[in-house]
C-alpha positions as CSV (number, residue, x, y, z in Angstrom):
1,M,-65.4,-14.5,8.8
2,S,-65.2,-15.6,5.2
3,G,-63.7,-18.9,4.1
4,K,-61.0,-17.0,2.3
5,Q,-60.1,-15.3,5.6
6,N,-60.2,-18.6,7.5
7,S,-57.9,-20.1,4.9
8,A,-55.4,-17.2,5.3
9,V,-55.5,-17.6,9.1
10,G,-55.0,-21.3,8.9
11,E,-51.9,-20.9,6.7
12,Q,-50.1,-18.8,9.3
13,S,-47.6,-20.7,11.4
14,P,-48.5,-21.0,15.1
15,A,-45.5,-18.8,16.0
16,G,-46.8,-16.0,13.8
17,P,-44.9,-14.1,11.1
18,K,-41.1,-14.4,11.2
19,K,-39.3,-11.3,12.5
20,A,-36.5,-9.8,10.4
21,T,-33.1,-10.6,11.8
22,K,-31.1,-7.5,12.7
23,A,-27.7,-7.1,11.0
24,P,-24.8,-7.0,13.5
25,K,-24.0,-3.5,14.6
26,P,-20.8,-2.2,13.0
27,E,-17.9,-2.1,15.4
28,S,-17.1,1.5,16.5
29,R,-13.6,2.8,16.3
30,L,-13.4,3.0,20.0
31,A,-14.4,-0.7,20.3
32,M,-11.9,-1.6,17.7
33,I,-9.1,0.2,19.5
34,R,-10.0,-1.5,22.8
35,R,-10.0,-4.9,21.0
36,A,-6.7,-4.2,19.3
37,R,-5.0,-3.2,22.6
38,R,-6.5,-6.3,24.3
39,I,-5.1,-8.5,21.5
40,N,-1.7,-6.9,22.0
41,R,-1.8,-7.6,25.8
42,E,-2.8,-11.2,25.3
43,L,-0.1,-11.8,22.6
44,A,2.4,-10.4,25.1
45,E,1.3,-13.1,27.6
46,V,1.4,-15.8,24.9
47,Y,4.8,-14.7,23.5
48,P,6.7,-13.0,26.4
49,Y,9.9,-14.1,24.6
50,A,8.9,-12.5,21.3
51,H,12.0,-11.0,19.6
52,P,13.4,-10.2,16.1
53,E,14.2,-13.6,14.6
54,L,17.5,-12.5,13.1
55,D,20.8,-13.3,14.8
56,F,22.8,-10.1,15.4
57,E,25.3,-8.7,17.9
58,N,25.4,-5.0,16.9
59,P,23.4,-2.5,14.7
60,F,25.6,-3.2,11.7
61,Q,24.9,-6.9,11.8
62,L,21.2,-6.3,12.3
63,L,21.2,-3.9,9.3
64,V,23.0,-6.4,7.0
65,A,20.8,-9.3,8.2
66,T,17.6,-7.3,7.6
67,V,18.7,-6.4,4.1
68,L,19.4,-10.0,3.4
69,S,16.0,-11.1,4.8
70,A,14.1,-9.8,1.7
71,Q,12.4,-12.6,-0.2
72,T,13.8,-15.3,2.0
73,T,13.4,-16.7,5.6
74,D,15.1,-15.4,8.7
75,L,16.3,-19.0,9.2
76,R,18.2,-18.9,5.9
77,V,19.7,-15.5,6.7
78,N,20.8,-16.8,10.2
79,Q,22.4,-19.8,8.6
80,T,24.3,-17.5,6.2
81,T,25.5,-14.6,8.3
82,P,28.0,-16.4,10.6
83,A,30.4,-16.9,7.6
84,L,29.6,-13.4,6.3
85,F,30.4,-11.6,9.5
86,A,33.5,-13.7,10.1
87,K,34.9,-12.5,6.8
88,Y,33.5,-8.9,6.9
89,P,33.0,-7.8,10.5
90,T,32.9,-4.1,9.9
91,P,31.4,-1.7,7.3
92,E,35.0,-0.9,6.2
93,D,35.6,-4.6,5.5
94,M,32.4,-5.1,3.6
95,A,32.9,-1.9,1.6
96,A,36.1,-3.3,0.3
97,A,34.7,-6.8,-0.5
98,A,35.1,-8.3,-4.0
99,P,31.5,-8.6,-5.3
100,E,32.0,-12.2,-6.5
101,E,33.3,-13.3,-3.1
102,L,30.4,-11.6,-1.2
103,E,27.9,-13.0,-3.7
104,A,29.2,-16.5,-3.1
105,I,28.7,-16.3,0.7
106,I,25.2,-14.8,0.5
107,R,24.0,-16.9,-2.4
108,P,21.7,-19.1,-0.2
109,T,19.5,-16.0,0.6
110,G,18.5,-15.5,-3.0
111,F,18.8,-12.4,-5.2
112,F,22.5,-12.5,-4.2
113,R,23.8,-10.1,-6.9
114,A,21.3,-7.3,-6.0
115,K,21.9,-7.9,-2.3
116,A,25.6,-7.9,-2.6
117,K,25.4,-4.5,-4.5
118,S,23.2,-3.1,-1.6
119,L,25.6,-4.4,1.1
120,I,28.7,-2.9,-0.6
121,G,26.8,0.3,-1.2
122,L,25.5,0.7,2.3
123,S,28.8,-0.2,3.8
124,T,30.6,2.3,1.6
125,A,28.0,5.0,2.7
126,L,28.5,4.1,6.4
127,R,32.3,4.3,5.9
128,D,32.3,7.6,4.0
129,N,29.3,9.5,5.4
130,F,28.8,8.2,9.0
131,G,32.3,7.4,10.3
132,G,31.8,3.6,10.0
133,E,28.8,3.7,12.4
134,V,25.2,2.9,11.7
135,P,23.2,6.1,12.3
136,G,20.3,6.1,14.8
137,R,17.9,8.3,12.8
138,L,15.3,7.3,10.3
139,K,16.1,10.1,7.9
140,D,19.8,8.9,7.8
141,L,19.1,5.2,7.5
142,V,16.8,5.5,4.5
143,T,19.6,7.2,2.5
144,L,21.6,4.0,2.6
145,P,21.4,1.7,-0.5
146,G,18.8,-1.0,-0.1
147,V,17.3,0.5,3.1
148,G,13.7,1.5,3.3
149,R,11.3,2.4,6.1
150,K,10.8,-1.2,7.2
151,T,14.5,-2.0,7.5
152,A,15.1,1.3,9.2
153,N,12.4,0.7,11.8
154,V,13.8,-2.8,12.5
155,V,17.2,-1.3,13.1
156,L,16.0,1.7,15.1
157,G,13.7,-0.3,17.4
158,N,16.0,-3.3,18.0
159,G,19.4,-1.7,17.6
160,F,18.8,1.7,19.2
161,G,15.6,1.4,21.3
162,V,13.9,4.0,19.2
163,P,10.1,3.3,18.8
164,G,9.1,2.2,15.3
165,L,6.5,-0.1,13.7
166,T,8.0,-2.7,11.4
167,V,5.3,-3.5,8.7
168,D,6.3,-6.8,7.0
169,T,4.1,-9.3,5.2
170,H,2.9,-11.0,8.4
171,F,2.2,-7.8,10.2
172,G,0.1,-6.3,7.3
173,R,-1.8,-9.6,6.8
174,L,-2.8,-10.0,10.4
175,V,-3.8,-6.4,11.1
176,R,-6.1,-6.6,8.1
177,R,-7.4,-10.0,9.3
178,W,-8.2,-8.4,12.7
179,K,-9.9,-5.4,11.0
180,W,-7.5,-2.8,12.4
181,T,-7.0,-1.4,9.0
182,E,-8.0,-2.0,5.4
183,Q,-4.8,-0.4,4.0
184,E,-2.5,-2.4,1.8
185,D,0.4,0.1,1.4
186,P,2.9,-0.5,4.2
187,E,3.4,3.2,5.0
188,K,-0.4,3.7,5.2
189,V,-0.6,0.6,7.4
190,E,2.1,2.0,9.6
191,A,0.4,5.3,10.0
192,E,-3.0,3.8,10.9
193,I,-1.6,1.3,13.4
194,A,0.5,4.1,15.0
195,E,-2.7,5.9,15.8
196,I,-4.1,2.9,17.7
197,F,-1.2,2.2,20.0
198,P,1.1,4.5,22.2
199,K,4.7,4.8,21.1
200,S,5.8,2.7,24.0
201,E,4.2,-0.4,22.3
202,W,5.5,0.3,18.8
203,T,8.8,-1.7,19.0
204,M,7.4,-4.9,20.6
205,L,4.0,-5.0,18.8
206,P,5.5,-6.2,15.4
207,P,7.5,-9.1,16.9
208,R,4.4,-10.4,18.8
209,I,2.3,-10.2,15.6
210,I,5.0,-11.7,13.4
211,F,5.5,-14.6,15.9
212,H,1.7,-15.2,15.9
213,G,1.5,-15.1,12.1
214,R,4.4,-17.5,11.7
215,R,3.2,-20.0,14.4
216,I,-0.6,-20.0,14.4
217,C,-2.3,-17.5,12.1
218,H,-0.9,-18.8,8.8
219,P,-1.7,-17.1,5.5
220,R,-3.7,-19.9,3.9
221,K,-4.8,-22.1,6.8
222,P,-4.8,-20.4,10.2
223,A,-4.9,-22.7,13.2
224,C,-8.1,-21.1,14.5
225,G,-8.9,-24.0,16.9
226,A,-5.6,-23.6,18.6
227,C,-5.5,-19.8,18.7
228,P,-5.4,-18.1,22.1
229,I,-7.0,-14.9,20.8
230,A,-9.8,-16.5,18.8
231,H,-12.4,-14.9,21.0
232,L,-11.1,-11.5,19.8
233,C,-10.8,-12.3,16.1
234,P,-13.4,-11.1,13.7
235,S,-12.0,-13.6,11.1
236,Y,-12.3,-16.7,13.3
237,G,-13.3,-19.7,11.1
238,E,-11.2,-18.8,8.1
239,G,-9.0,-21.7,9.1
240,E,-9.2,-25.0,10.9
241,T,-11.5,-24.8,14.0
242,D,-11.1,-28.4,15.2
243,P,-8.7,-28.1,18.2
244,E,-6.9,-31.4,17.5
245,K,-6.5,-30.7,13.8
246,A,-5.5,-27.1,14.4
247,K,-2.8,-28.2,16.9
248,K,-1.1,-30.2,14.1
249,L,-0.7,-26.9,12.1
250,L,1.3,-25.1,14.8
251,K,4.9,-24.3,13.8
252,Y,8.3,-23.6,15.4
253,E,8.3,-23.8,19.3
254,M,4.5,-24.0,19.4
255,G,4.7,-27.2,17.4
256,G,7.7,-28.6,19.1
257,Q,10.1,-27.7,16.2
258,P,13.3,-25.6,16.1
259,G,13.0,-21.8,15.9
260,Q,14.6,-19.6,13.3
261,R,17.6,-18.4,15.2
262,L,20.8,-20.3,15.7
263,S,21.5,-18.2,18.8
264,P,18.1,-17.5,20.3
265,P,17.6,-15.3,23.5
266,P,18.0,-17.1,26.8
267,D,14.3,-17.0,27.5
268,Y,13.3,-18.6,24.2
269,P,11.5,-21.9,25.0
270,G,12.2,-23.6,21.7
271,K,15.2,-25.3,20.2
272,P,17.9,-23.4,18.3
273,A,17.7,-23.6,14.5
274,P,20.1,-26.0,12.6
275,T,23.2,-24.5,11.0
276,L,23.6,-24.5,7.2
277,G,24.2,-28.0,6.0
278,E,22.6,-29.7,9.0
279,A,19.4,-31.7,8.6
280,E,16.4,-29.5,9.0
């Protein structure tokens, strides 16, 4: 053996040449669907009390509250609607409202002029076209001023028991974080998620995801270390992983704070939200 050969042998590490690390195998669609459905089951155990976080007593109130919820919090809507529904309890009453008086009541929700126009418009349409009743069909609801698919699905699912997926900001953010879809357009997100779950899950899936997004899986700093589904999340580590630090990031009932509803369901484990004017 030549000296050159001896030198080459001597330079090798005792363990021999390093083996190439295999890249993780891409998740199959079937595996993703199984993981998605498991996340849904586990969220149902974490939030058995998940519900729409708008106060309402009938489909008309739910429709109005959902329109008002654009670009504001459900809490602010819930603090505003008691006075609104006391003055305008029916579509006929709201259709006849003086715009400036309606605007004054809903001002805390923001964009109050545009919202007042939508509320008067949809109330007028309900009065004139639907006998003063909120229709229970998607194709009818989306004809109302200010009502799109998201609002229609909220009303159908929670006011009429008709299956529908409500794709709001939290829903879209989390399903992308969980790699269920890469779509950004709400209607495309709705279509892709609808293929993953049976219709029987469509109404309750969004509240569970929205609850999780508001309480634990925050937009900028998720509480990964306090997340009960971290073991199923492909994005684990984007947020705080230290359990004690993550616990301090929890919100609403998970963090010992009031919820968003002034009149929460009987099984809600948190505190009711404060009324408008109370210290928050």
